[in-house]
C-alpha positions in Angstrom: 14.6 52.5 -65.4 13.6 55.3 -63.1 11.8 55.7 -59.8 8.6 57.8 -60.4 5.6 59.2 -58.6 2.5 59.1 -60.8 -0.6 61.1 -59.7 -3.7 60.5 -61.7 -6.8 62.6 -61.0 -10.3 61.8 -62.2 -13.8 62.7 -61.2 -14.1 62.3 -57.4 -10.8 60.6 -56.8 -7.0 60.9 -56.8 -4.8 57.9 -57.4 -1.1 57.8 -56.6 1.4 55.1 -57.6 5.0 54.8 -56.6 6.8 53.1 -59.5 10.3 51.6 -59.2 11.9 50.2 -62.4 8.5 50.0 -64.1 6.8 48.1 -61.2 4.3 49.5 -58.8 5.7 49.4 -55.3 3.1 51.5 -53.4 -0.4 52.7 -54.2 -2.7 55.1 -52.5 -6.2 56.4 -53.3 -8.3 59.3 -52.1 -12.0 59.6 -52.9 -14.2 62.6 -52.3 -17.0 60.4 -50.8 -14.5 59.2 -48.1 -12.3 61.7 -46.5 -9.6 60.4 -44.2 -9.4 62.1 -40.8 -5.9 60.8 -40.1 -3.6 63.5 -38.7 -6.5 65.9 -38.1 -6.5 67.8 -34.8 -9.7 68.5 -33.0 -10.9 70.3 -29.9 -13.1 67.6 -28.4 -15.4 67.2 -25.4 -15.1 64.1 -23.2 -18.5 62.4 -23.4 -17.8 59.4 -21.1 -14.9 57.8 -19.2 -14.7 54.0 -18.8 -12.2 53.0 -16.1 -12.8 49.3 -16.8 -11.2 49.5 -20.2 -8.9 52.5 -19.3 -10.4 54.6 -22.0 -12.7 57.6 -22.8 -15.0 58.5 -25.6 -14.5 62.0 -27.0 -16.9 64.0 -29.2 -15.0 65.5 -32.1 -18.0 66.4 -34.2 -17.8 63.5 -36.6 -21.0 61.6 -35.7 -19.2 58.7 -33.9 -17.3 59.6 -30.8 -13.5 59.1 -30.9 -11.8 56.5 -28.7 -9.0 57.7 -26.5 -6.9 55.3 -24.4 -5.9 57.0 -21.1 -2.4 55.9 -21.7 -2.4 58.2 -24.8 -3.3 61.3 -22.7 -0.8 64.1 -22.0 -1.3 65.4 -18.5 -3.5 68.5 -18.8 -1.5 70.3 -16.2 1.9 71.6 -16.9 4.6 73.6 -15.0 3.6 77.2 -14.0 6.8 78.6 -15.5 6.3 77.1 -19.0 5.5 79.8 -21.5 4.1 80.0 -25.0 2.0 77.1 -26.5 2.1 74.9 -23.5 0.0 77.4 -21.5 -2.9 76.6 -23.8 -3.2 73.1 -22.3 -4.1 74.7 -19.0 -6.7 76.9 -20.7 -8.4 74.2 -22.8 -9.0 72.1 -19.7 -11.0 74.9 -18.1 -13.8 72.8 -16.7 -11.7 70.8 -14.2 -11.4 72.0 -10.5 -8.3 69.9 -9.8 -5.2 71.9 -8.9 -2.1 71.4 -11.0 0.9 69.7 -9.4 3.9 71.7 -8.3 6.4 72.6 -11.0 9.0 70.0 -11.9 12.4 70.4 -13.5 11.6 67.6 -16.0 8.3 66.2 -17.2 7.3 63.0 -15.5 5.2 60.3 -17.3 2.5 59.1 -15.0 1.4 55.5 -14.8 -2.3 55.6 -15.0 -4.2 52.7 -13.4 -7.9 52.0 -13.9 -8.9 54.5 -11.3 -6.5 57.3 -12.1 -8.6 59.4 -14.5 -6.8 62.6 -15.8 -10.0 64.4 -16.7 -13.8 64.6 -16.2 -16.9 64.2 -18.4 -17.6 67.4 -20.2 -14.0 68.5 -20.2 -12.5 69.9 -23.4 -9.3 68.4 -24.8 -7.1 68.8 -27.8 -6.7 65.5 -29.7 -5.3 64.1 -32.9 -6.6 61.2 -35.0 -4.2 58.3 -35.3 -6.6 55.8 -36.9 -9.6 56.5 -39.1 -13.1 55.2 -38.1 -13.4 51.5 -39.0 -16.7 49.6 -39.2 -18.7 50.5 -36.2 -15.7 52.0 -34.4 -15.0 55.7 -34.2 -11.6 57.3 -34.8 -8.7 56.3 -32.5 -7.4 59.4 -30.8 -4.3 60.6 -28.9 -3.4 63.9 -27.2 0.3 63.4 -28.0 0.1 65.8 -30.9 2.7 65.3 -33.7 3.2 67.6 -36.7 5.2 65.9 -39.5 7.3 68.0 -41.8 9.5 67.0 -44.7 12.7 66.5 -42.6 11.5 66.6 -39.0 8.5 65.8 -36.8 7.5 68.3 -34.1 6.0 67.1 -30.9 4.7 70.1 -28.9 4.1 68.2 -25.6 7.2 66.0 -25.6 10.6 67.4 -24.5 12.5 64.5 -25.8 14.3 64.4 -29.2 15.4 61.6 -31.4 16.8 60.5 -34.8 15.3 57.8 -37.1 16.7 54.4 -36.4 17.1 53.9 -40.1 20.0 56.4 -40.1 22.7 54.1 -38.9 25.9 56.0 -39.7 27.4 57.3 -36.5 29.0 60.4 -38.0 25.7 61.3 -39.7 23.8 60.9 -36.5 26.2 63.2 -34.7 25.9 65.8 -37.5 22.2 65.8 -37.2 22.4 66.2 -33.4 24.5 69.3 -33.9 21.9 70.7 -36.4 19.2 70.1 -33.8 21.0 72.5 -31.5 19.9 75.2 -34.0 16.3 74.6 -33.1 16.7 77.0 -30.1 13.9 79.2 -31.4 11.4 76.7 -30.0 10.4 77.4 -26.4 9.0 73.9 -25.8 8.5 70.5 -27.4 10.7 68.0 -29.0 11.7 66.8 -32.5 12.3 63.6 -34.3 14.7 63.7 -37.3 13.2 61.7 -40.2 15.1 59.2 -42.4 15.0 61.6 -45.4 17.1 64.1 -43.4 20.2 62.1 -44.0 22.6 64.2 -46.0 20.4 67.3 -45.9 21.8 70.7 -45.1 21.2 72.7 -42.0 19.3 75.5 -43.7 16.6 73.1 -45.0 16.1 71.4 -41.7 15.9 74.6 -39.7 13.4 76.0 -42.1 11.3 72.9 -41.8 11.4 73.1 -38.0 10.4 76.8 -38.0 7.5 76.1 -40.3 6.2 73.4 -38.0 6.6 75.5 -34.9 4.8 78.5 -36.5 2.0 76.1 -37.6 1.7 74.9 -34.0 1.3 78.5 -32.8 -1.5 79.0 -35.2 -3.2 75.8 -34.1 -2.9 76.9 -30.5 -4.5 80.3 -31.3 -7.4 78.7 -33.1 -7.9 76.2 -30.3 -8.3 79.0 -27.8 -11.0 80.6 -29.9 -13.1 77.6 -30.9 -15.7 75.8 -28.8 -15.6 72.0 -28.7 -16.3 70.0 -30.8 -14.4 71.7 -33.6 -11.8 70.9 -36.3 -8.6 72.8 -35.4 -6.2 71.5 -38.1 -6.7 69.4 -41.2 -3.8 67.3 -42.3 -4.4 68.0 -46.0 -5.2 66.1 -49.1 -3.3 63.0 -50.3 -1.3 65.0 -53.0 0.5 67.1 -50.4 1.3 64.1 -48.2 2.9 62.3 -51.1 5.0 65.3 -52.1 6.1 65.8 -48.5 6.9 62.2 -47.7 7.9 60.6 -51.0 9.6 63.4 -53.2 13.2 62.6 -52.2 16.5 62.7 -54.0 16.1 59.1 -55.2 12.9 60.0 -57.2 13.6 60.9 -60.8 10.1 62.3 -61.7 6.8 63.3 -60.3 4.2 63.2 -63.1 0.7 64.6 -62.6 -2.1 64.9 -65.1 -4.0 67.8 -63.4 -2.9 71.2 -64.6 -4.2 72.9 -61.5 -2.5 70.5 -59.1 0.7 70.7 -61.2 0.9 74.5 -60.6 0.0 74.1 -56.9 2.7 71.5 -56.4 5.3 73.5 -58.1 4.6 76.5 -55.8 4.6 74.3 -52.7 7.9 72.6 -53.7 9.6 76.0 -54.5 8.7 77.5 -51.1 8.9 74.4 -48.8 11.3 72.0 -50.4 13.7 73.8 -52.8 14.0 75.0 -56.4 16.3 72.1 -57.2 13.3 69.7 -57.1 11.2 71.7 -59.6 12.8 70.0 -62.7 11.5 66.6 -61.4 7.8 67.8 -61.6 6.2 67.2 -64.9 2.7 67.7 -66.3 1.2 64.8 -68.3 -0.6 65.8 -71.4 -1.2 62.4 -73.1 -4.6 61.5 -74.5 -4.8 58.2 -72.7 -5.1 58.1 -68.9 -1.7 58.5 -67.1 -1.6 54.9 -65.7 -2.4 53.4 -69.0 0.2 55.5 -70.7 2.7 54.3 -68.2 1.6 50.6 -68.6 0.9 50.0 -64.9 -2.9 49.4 -65.0 -2.4 45.6 -65.1 -0.2 45.8 -62.0 -2.9 47.8 -60.2 -5.7 45.4 -61.2 -3.9 42.7 -59.1 -4.8 44.7 -56.0 -8.4 43.4 -56.2 -7.6 39.8 -57.1 -7.7 37.0 -54.6 -4.9 35.1 -56.5 -1.6 36.8 -57.2 0.8 34.8 -59.4 4.6 34.8 -59.6 6.7 34.2 -62.7 7.5 30.6 -61.8 3.8 29.7 -61.5 3.6 29.8 -57.7 0.9 32.0 -56.3 -0.6 33.3 -53.1 -4.3 33.6 -52.1 -5.2 36.7 -50.0 -8.4 36.6 -48.0 -9.7 39.5 -45.8 -11.9 38.7 -42.8 -13.3 40.8 -40.0 -10.6 39.8 -37.5 -7.5 39.1 -39.6 -5.9 38.7 -43.0 -5.0 35.3 -44.3 -2.3 34.7 -46.9 -2.0 31.1 -48.3 1.1 30.1 -50.3 0.7 27.6 -53.1 3.3 26.0 -55.4 0.9 26.1 -58.4 2.8 25.3 -61.6 6.2 25.7 -60.0 8.6 23.0 -61.4 12.1 22.0 -60.2 14.3 19.0 -60.0 15.2 19.8 -56.4 14.0 17.7 -53.4 10.5 18.4 -52.0 12.0 20.2 -49.0 14.2 22.5 -51.2 11.3 23.1 -53.6 9.1 24.3 -50.7 11.9 26.6 -49.5 12.4 28.0 -53.1 8.7 28.7 -53.5 8.5 30.4 -50.1 11.5 32.6 -50.8 10.0 33.6 -54.2 6.6 34.7 -52.8 8.0 36.7 -49.9 8.7 39.9 -51.8 5.2 39.7 -53.5 3.5 39.2 -50.1 5.2 42.3 -48.7 4.4 44.3 -51.8 0.7 43.2 -51.8 0.3 44.3 -48.1 1.6 47.7 -49.1 -0.5 48.0 -52.3 -3.7 46.9 -50.6 -2.9 48.8 -47.4 -3.8 45.7 -45.3 -3.4 46.0 -41.6 -4.1 44.4 -38.3 -3.3 40.7 -37.6 -2.0 38.8 -40.6 -1.4 35.1 -40.8 0.8 33.6 -43.6 0.6 29.9 -44.4 3.9 29.1 -46.0 4.5 25.7 -47.6 5.8 23.3 -44.9 9.6 23.2 -44.4 11.5 20.7 -42.3 14.9 22.4 -41.9 15.0 25.0 -39.2 17.6 27.1 -41.0 15.3 27.4 -44.0 12.4 28.5 -41.8 14.7 31.2 -40.3 15.8 32.4 -43.7 12.2 32.8 -44.9 11.3 34.9 -41.8 14.4 37.0 -42.2 13.7 37.6 -45.8 10.1 38.7 -44.9 11.5 41.2 -42.4 13.9 42.7 -44.9 11.1 43.2 -47.4 8.8 44.7 -44.8 11.6 47.2 -43.7 10.7 49.2 -46.8 7.1 49.7 -45.6 6.1 53.0 -44.2 3.6 51.3 -41.8 5.0 49.7 -38.7 5.2 45.9 -38.8 6.0 43.1 -36.3 6.9 39.6 -37.5 7.1 36.4 -35.3 8.8 33.2 -36.0 7.2 30.2 -37.8 4.8 28.3 -35.5 4.7 24.5 -35.2 1.8 24.5 -37.7 4.0 26.3 -40.3 2.3 29.7 -39.9 3.9 33.1 -39.6 2.0 35.6 -37.5 2.6 39.3 -38.0 0.9 42.6 -37.5 0.9 45.7 -39.8 -0.2 49.1 -38.6 -3.7 49.9 -39.7 -4.6 53.6 -39.8 -7.6 53.7 -42.2 -9.6 51.7 -44.7 -8.1 49.2 -47.1 -7.9 50.0 -50.8 -10.6 47.4 -51.5 -13.0 48.8 -49.0 -12.6 52.3 -50.5 -13.1 51.0 -54.0 -16.0 48.6 -53.5 -19.1 48.3 -51.4 -20.9 45.2 -50.1 -23.3 43.6 -52.5 -26.9 44.2 -51.1 -28.1 41.0 -52.7 -25.6 38.4 -51.4 -24.5 40.4 -48.3 -20.9 40.4 -49.6 -20.5 36.7 -50.0 -20.0 37.0 -53.7 -21.4 33.5 -54.5 -24.6 32.4 -56.2 -26.4 29.5 -54.6 -26.6 26.3 -56.7 -30.1 25.5 -58.0 
């Protein structure tokens, strides 16, 4: 079986499924009624500064003010001798009367306490959205701008460079460091080499870096002309992000049912990725919807179910609350001749891959508590946690897993950048206030 990217478009929404050996491993959805702000760059205006929580609220023209931790603020003043894009930072903080510090050979990261405020109310600042608005909260912002490309990520205000930790081969890391020396056309800023760069040629990576640097120059120019609050750069629709981040050498096909998007993707791939990828892009012309034709609709339906069953009969229950996600593991119809202790371990090991998969498919984030079946042996507990970490290593979102507590619970976190799949697809029932139960007569 093959690894495929399936993109199904229908009125008002776009659905993307990453299918590996006939099984959906990742799922993303974009609807016209809810447009993600993630990755967008705005020229905002500081509305208020709260030293007590070390944060500021910034008007970016989106109704709710964005939330900016002062620890996520790049100093608005830079060295006098810096040229090119970095001079813009001085210009967009026009309203401050504070004098810049003397030039330094290397940038110094300041430690900002509660009373060290880097700007004033009414000041204009360039910010990027790192987390979509959620509930009553506005967007989470940072002024550490990052521009992700296919092979590299450009950081205009950071002089440091790095290579993805997932590239472990020493010789390959050294080769990539040598390629980075070719990025000498960039007058300032730093780069991160993405995992997909492993094995890629110098020409493709240099082209990617040049594209991002040119894009940054355009962003700077627009930021100088616009008055806050204003949208300076829009990250783009879901289709382009998928092509950029997921269309790699291990993908056999990208199948899309929209003729217009098919043509646009081919043009994008030919100019930004390479002609060798064109043969992987196919236009679906079937009469049945793409997901039904590929027999993955049943897999996707599980995304909205509370109960998710495994082949052995064991199952997990997934509950979403305001503060955290709860995952409960149950043996169900699981049968074995092993001892109760070994049976518990076998069930826990079987559900681990499904738990990690469901977190990806549903795009669940924040604090997650997993209630595994109780195990007595410490080595079995350790093996279950290690297996969970291995499965989560495939996740594009950042995760952190802690050891099993005395109550048999695993606490973990998963990066949350936007709404969950369920919250995009459903709305709260106005009659039962979302409880979903009918009161007994």
